[in-house]
C-alpha positions in Angstrom: -4.0 11.1 31.7 -7.5 11.4 33.1 -10.4 13.1 31.6 -11.9 15.8 33.8 -14.7 18.3 33.8 -14.6 21.4 36.2 -18.0 23.2 36.5 -17.4 26.8 37.4 -14.5 28.9 36.4 -14.2 31.3 39.4 -11.2 31.4 41.8 -11.4 27.7 42.8 -12.7 26.3 39.5 -10.2 28.0 37.3 -7.2 27.2 39.4 -8.4 23.6 39.8 -8.8 23.1 36.1 -5.5 24.7 35.1 -3.5 22.8 37.7 -5.0 19.4 36.8 -4.2 20.2 33.2 -0.8 21.1 34.0 -0.3 17.7 35.6 -1.0 16.1 32.3 -4.8 15.5 32.4 -7.4 16.5 29.8 -9.6 19.1 31.3 -12.7 20.8 30.1 -13.8 23.7 32.2 -17.6 24.8 31.9 -19.2 28.0 33.0 -22.8 29.3 32.1 -21.3 32.7 31.6 -20.8 33.0 27.9 -18.6 36.1 27.9 -16.3 34.7 30.5 -15.8 31.4 28.4 -15.3 33.3 25.3 -12.5 35.4 27.1 -10.9 32.3 28.6 -10.8 30.7 25.1 -8.5 33.8 24.3 -6.7 33.5 27.6 -8.2 36.6 29.0 -8.6 36.0 32.8 -11.6 37.0 34.8 -9.6 37.4 38.0 -6.2 38.4 39.1 -4.2 35.5 40.6 -0.3 35.5 40.4 0.8 32.9 37.7 -2.6 32.0 36.6 -2.7 33.6 33.3 0.6 31.9 32.2 -0.7 28.6 33.5 -3.9 28.7 31.6 -2.1 30.0 28.5 0.4 27.1 28.4 -2.2 24.4 28.9 -4.7 25.9 26.4 -1.9 25.9 23.8 -0.8 22.4 24.9 -4.4 21.2 24.1 -4.9 20.0 27.8 -7.4 22.7 28.8 -10.5 24.0 27.0 -13.5 25.9 27.9 -17.2 25.6 27.1 -20.7 26.5 28.1 -22.1 23.1 27.0 -22.6 20.3 29.6 -22.9 17.8 26.8 -19.5 18.7 25.4 -17.9 19.0 28.8 -18.9 15.6 30.1 -18.1 13.7 26.9 -15.9 10.9 28.0 -14.9 12.2 31.4 -14.3 10.2 34.6 -14.5 12.9 37.1 -16.7 16.0 37.4 -15.8 18.7 39.8 -18.4 21.1 41.1 -16.6 24.4 41.9 -19.5 27.0 41.8 -20.1 29.8 44.2 -21.9 29.3 47.5 -22.6 32.8 48.6 -24.1 33.8 51.9 -27.9 34.0 52.0 -30.0 36.4 53.8 -29.6 34.9 57.3 -26.0 33.8 56.7 -26.7 30.3 55.3 -24.9 29.0 52.3 -26.8 29.6 49.1 -26.8 26.3 47.2 -28.7 27.2 44.0 -25.6 27.0 41.8 -24.6 23.6 43.4 -28.1 22.3 42.7 -28.1 23.7 39.1 -24.7 22.1 38.4 -25.8 18.7 39.8 -29.0 18.7 37.8 -27.2 19.6 34.6 -24.6 17.0 35.2 -27.2 14.3 35.7 -29.1 15.3 32.6 -26.0 15.1 30.4 -23.8 12.3 31.7 -23.5 9.4 29.4 -21.3 7.0 31.4 -20.7 6.3 35.0 -19.2 9.2 36.7 -17.5 10.4 40.1 -18.9 13.7 40.9 -16.7 15.7 43.3 -17.9 18.7 45.4 -15.0 21.2 45.5 -17.2 24.1 46.6 -17.5 24.8 50.3 -21.0 23.3 51.1 -22.9 22.7 54.3 -22.7 19.4 56.1 -25.1 17.1 54.3 -24.8 18.6 50.9 -23.0 15.6 49.4 -26.1 13.4 50.3 -28.4 16.1 48.9 -26.4 16.3 45.6 -26.6 12.6 45.3 -30.4 12.7 45.5 -30.6 15.6 43.0 -28.6 13.6 40.5 -30.5 10.3 41.1 -33.8 12.2 40.5 -32.6 14.2 37.5 -31.1 11.3 35.4 -33.2 10.5 32.3 -32.3 6.9 32.9 -30.5 5.2 35.9 -26.7 5.4 35.6 -23.9 4.6 38.2 -22.3 7.6 39.9 -20.7 8.4 43.2 -20.5 11.7 45.1 -17.2 12.7 46.8 -16.4 15.7 48.9 -13.0 17.0 48.2 -12.9 20.6 49.8 -10.5 23.2 48.5 -8.0 25.0 50.9 -6.7 27.7 48.4 -5.8 31.1 49.4 -6.2 33.9 47.0 -2.8 35.3 46.1 -1.0 31.9 46.5 -3.7 29.5 45.0 -1.4 27.9 42.5 1.2 27.0 45.1 -1.6 25.9 47.5 -2.9 23.5 44.9 0.4 22.1 43.8 1.9 21.8 47.4 -1.1 21.3 49.6 -0.8 20.6 53.4 -3.3 17.8 52.9 -6.0 16.5 50.6 -9.3 15.7 52.2 -11.6 13.2 50.5 -14.9 12.1 51.8 -17.3 9.6 50.4 -19.6 6.6 51.4 -18.0 4.9 48.2 -14.5 3.6 49.2 -13.7 2.8 45.6 -14.6 6.3 44.4 -12.7 7.9 47.2 -9.6 5.7 46.2 -10.0 6.9 42.7 -10.0 10.5 43.7 -7.1 9.9 45.9 -5.2 8.5 42.9 -5.9 11.7 41.0 -4.2 13.6 43.7 -1.2 11.3 44.4 1.1 13.4 42.0 0.8 16.3 44.6 2.6 14.2 47.1 0.7 15.4 50.2 -1.0 13.6 53.1 -4.4 12.3 52.0 -7.3 12.1 54.6 -10.0 9.7 53.5 -13.2 9.9 55.6 -17.0 10.1 55.1 -19.0 12.8 53.2 -20.2 14.8 56.2 -16.9 14.7 58.0 -15.0 16.0 55.1 -17.5 18.8 54.7 -17.0 19.7 58.3 -13.4 19.6 58.1 -13.5 22.6 55.7 -15.7 24.8 57.8 -13.8 23.9 61.0 -10.6 24.8 59.4 -11.6 28.1 58.1 -13.5 29.0 61.3 -10.5 28.1 63.5 -8.2 30.4 61.2 -10.7 33.2 61.5 -10.8 32.7 65.2 -7.0 33.1 65.5 -7.1 36.4 63.7 -9.9 37.8 65.8 -8.3 36.6 69.0 -5.1 38.4 68.0 -7.1 41.6 67.3 -8.6 41.4 70.8 -5.0 40.8 72.1 -3.9 43.9 70.2 -6.6 46.1 72.1 -5.1 44.8 75.4 -1.7 45.4 74.2 -2.5 49.0 73.4 -4.1 49.5 76.8 -1.0 48.2 78.6 1.8 49.2 76.4 2.8 45.9 74.9 3.7 45.2 71.3 1.3 42.7 69.6 3.9 41.9 66.8 6.5 40.9 69.5 3.7 39.0 71.3 2.7 37.1 68.1 6.3 36.2 67.3 6.8 34.9 70.9 3.6 32.9 70.7 4.4 31.6 67.3 7.5 29.6 68.5 5.1 27.3 70.4 4.4 24.4 68.0 0.9 24.0 69.7 0.0 27.6 68.4 2.0 28.0 65.3 3.2 31.2 63.7 0.5 31.7 61.0 -2.6 33.8 61.2 -1.5 35.8 64.2 -1.3 39.2 62.6 -3.4 41.8 64.2 -4.9 44.5 62.0 -8.0 45.4 60.1 -9.3 41.8 60.3 -10.3 39.3 57.6 -12.5 39.6 54.5 -12.8 37.9 51.2 -15.0 35.2 49.9 -14.2 32.3 52.5 -13.9 33.4 56.1 -16.9 35.7 56.3 -19.4 33.4 54.5 -17.9 30.2 56.1 -18.0 31.4 59.7 -21.6 32.7 59.1 -22.7 29.5 57.5 -21.2 27.4 60.3 -22.9 29.6 62.9 -26.2 29.2 61.0 -25.9 25.5 60.7 -25.4 25.2 64.5 -28.3 27.5 65.3 -30.5 25.4 63.0 -29.8 22.4 65.2 -30.7 24.5 68.4 -27.0 25.0 69.4 -25.5 28.4 70.6 -22.3 28.9 68.7 -21.1 31.8 71.0 -17.4 31.8 70.0 -18.3 31.9 66.2 -20.7 34.9 66.8 -18.0 36.7 68.8 -15.2 35.8 66.1 -17.5 37.8 63.6 -18.3 40.7 65.9 -14.6 41.3 66.9 -13.7 41.2 63.2 -16.1 43.8 62.0 -15.4 46.2 64.9 -11.9 46.6 63.6 -13.1 48.6 60.6 -14.9 51.1 62.7 -12.1 51.2 65.1 -9.7 52.4 62.3 -11.9 55.3 61.5 -12.0 56.2 65.1 -8.3 56.2 65.4 -7.9 58.5 62.3 -10.5 60.8 63.8 -8.4 61.2 67.0 -5.2 61.6 65.0 -6.5 64.5 62.9 -7.8 66.5 65.9 -11.2 65.1 66.6 -13.4 65.6 63.5 -13.2 64.3 60.0 -15.5 66.8 58.4 -13.9 68.2 55.4 -10.7 66.2 55.9 -9.2 64.1 53.0 -8.1 60.5 53.8 -6.3 58.2 51.5 -6.6 54.4 51.5 -3.4 52.5 50.7 -4.9 49.4 49.3 -8.4 48.3 48.5 -8.4 44.5 47.9 -9.1 42.4 51.1 -5.5 41.1 50.9 -2.5 41.4 48.7 -1.9 39.6 45.4 -5.6 39.6 44.5 -8.2 42.0 43.0 -10.9 40.4 45.2 -13.0 43.1 46.9 -15.6 40.8 48.5 -16.1 41.9 52.1 -13.0 44.0 51.9 -12.3 46.1 54.9 -11.8 49.1 52.6 -15.5 49.1 51.8 -16.6 49.7 55.4 -13.9 52.1 56.1 -14.7 54.2 53.1 -18.3 54.3 54.0 -17.6 55.1 57.6 -15.3 58.1 56.5 -18.0 59.3 54.1 -20.5 59.2 56.9 -18.1 61.4 58.8 -18.0 63.9 56.0 -14.5 63.1 55.0 -13.3 63.0 51.5 -12.0 59.5 50.5 -9.2 58.7 48.1 -8.1 55.2 47.1 -5.2 53.4 45.4 -4.5 49.7 44.9 -2.1 48.0 42.4 -4.6 45.7 40.8 -8.1 46.0 42.4 -9.3 49.4 41.3 -11.3 48.4 38.4 -13.2 46.0 40.7 -13.5 48.6 43.5 -14.7 51.5 41.3 -18.5 50.3 41.2 -18.4 49.3 44.9 -16.9 52.7 46.1 -18.6 55.3 44.0 -17.8 58.0 46.5 -14.0 57.3 46.5 -11.6 59.3 44.2 -9.1 56.9 42.6 -5.6 57.5 41.8 -3.1 55.6 39.7 -0.2 55.7 42.0 0.1 56.2 45.7 2.0 59.5 45.6 -0.6 61.3 43.6 -3.1 60.1 46.0 -1.2 61.2 49.0 -0.7 64.8 47.8 -3.0 67.0 49.8 -4.4 64.3 52.2 -4.8 64.9 55.8 -4.2 61.2 56.8 -3.4 57.8 55.0 -4.7 54.4 56.2 -2.8 51.4 55.3 -5.6 48.9 54.4 -3.8 46.2 52.4 -0.3 45.1 52.9 1.0 45.1 49.4 4.8 44.8 49.3 5.0 48.0 47.2 3.7 49.9 50.3 6.6 48.6 52.5 9.2 50.3 50.2 7.5 53.6 49.6 9.7 56.7 49.8 8.4 57.9 53.2 10.2 61.2 53.1 8.6 62.0 49.8 5.2 60.8 51.1 5.5 63.0 54.2 6.2 66.0 52.0 3.1 65.5 50.1 0.6 65.2 52.9 -1.2 68.1 54.5 -0.3 66.5 57.8 2.0 63.5 58.3 -0.6 61.2 59.8 -0.7 57.4 59.0 -2.8 54.9 60.7 -1.1 51.6 59.8 -3.8 48.9 59.7 -1.5 46.2 58.8 1.5 47.0 60.9 4.0 47.2 58.1 6.1 50.0 59.3 8.3 50.3 62.4 6.7 52.7 65.0 10.1 54.1 66.2 11.4 54.8 62.7 8.1 56.6 61.9 8.3 58.7 65.0 11.9 59.6 64.3 11.0 60.7 60.6 8.3 63.0 62.1 5.1 61.1 61.5 2.1 61.0 63.6 1.9 57.3 63.4 -0.2 54.6 65.0 -0.3 50.9 64.4 -2.6 48.1 65.8 -1.5 47.1 69.3 2.0 48.4 68.8 2.7 49.2 72.4 4.3 52.4 73.9 2.7 55.7 72.6 4.8 56.8 69.7 3.0 60.0 68.8 
């Protein structure tokens, strides 16, 4: 059993703390938000993530996981301190490191024994060296420590499975002994371990997310070409996916990516490149293609309802940026709702779990507690999030509730031919032959 501190109890920090505790370690999770910590002591979750509440509850009751706002308490007797705080985008797309700096300083001021400090947050290349300098300057008296980069690769909606069954663990440090100790901490996960230097580990994280975002934007551009020539992008993606050099994942055309990782990480990598005098053309285009998808969805609906959205009522099926999460950060639904409002349309919304988070972000949207109530009297629906419950809707019932049977399927969850046969005016993304 190892003694671990995790600073930050957001998506990454809370999952990291709970999963390490579940492996039998003694974990203290720290956050400066007093209300969040008090809620977690009562096993009230700040986020929605499948299986997380059960995992936290089990380990709190088992005495392996605790929560505090005190660095002194959290660092008592620990061997490893993970920094898992937010790194939001700054004004120019750069990563805002104020929370990382505050965590590093507080760790330095409160550590009482040699410590391995592990950056779990996604941070720009060179941050590990910067953190080491902050800790060294902030210690009341000199004390041994090492800084290690161990970037997270957790997907919201499947974060627990991603932690317990990772594709790989990346560890970067200039201290080989510290890297080895962090590797030992992860051995129970039985995944390949990549040990490298600090800056390379930090770059692996950015390059990985940027490449996955590029695949999605590329397929959305392919979808536009498919629409122009009558090909089906879903079949194209399936055929491409059999090639081991390409792989079958992240080939889904639709409304593009959102969330907390891809938008800020692609922006941050582009910003870093420009700061060094480079011209990240591909990264810039990846972002541009992605955000064009949201406006394109509204243009499609405008055409499908007859050329004007003024006075029309449009329902959004799904609000979160992806299924199995309540995360609304950079969700396509926000831009789509704003575009619809700007076109003088009335907007309704439904999401299985994200509506409480969405309400303050979408003040002009009328919310409903189930999809059929939302659909009644709508002139069109847009599938925004591919929740499983939308795949099994009673489409005949849905059609009878709509003023006009118009659906723009932004996630390609329905079969175009079936929708045509049922009498819907239906359009997916890059679905080939005209089915209207």
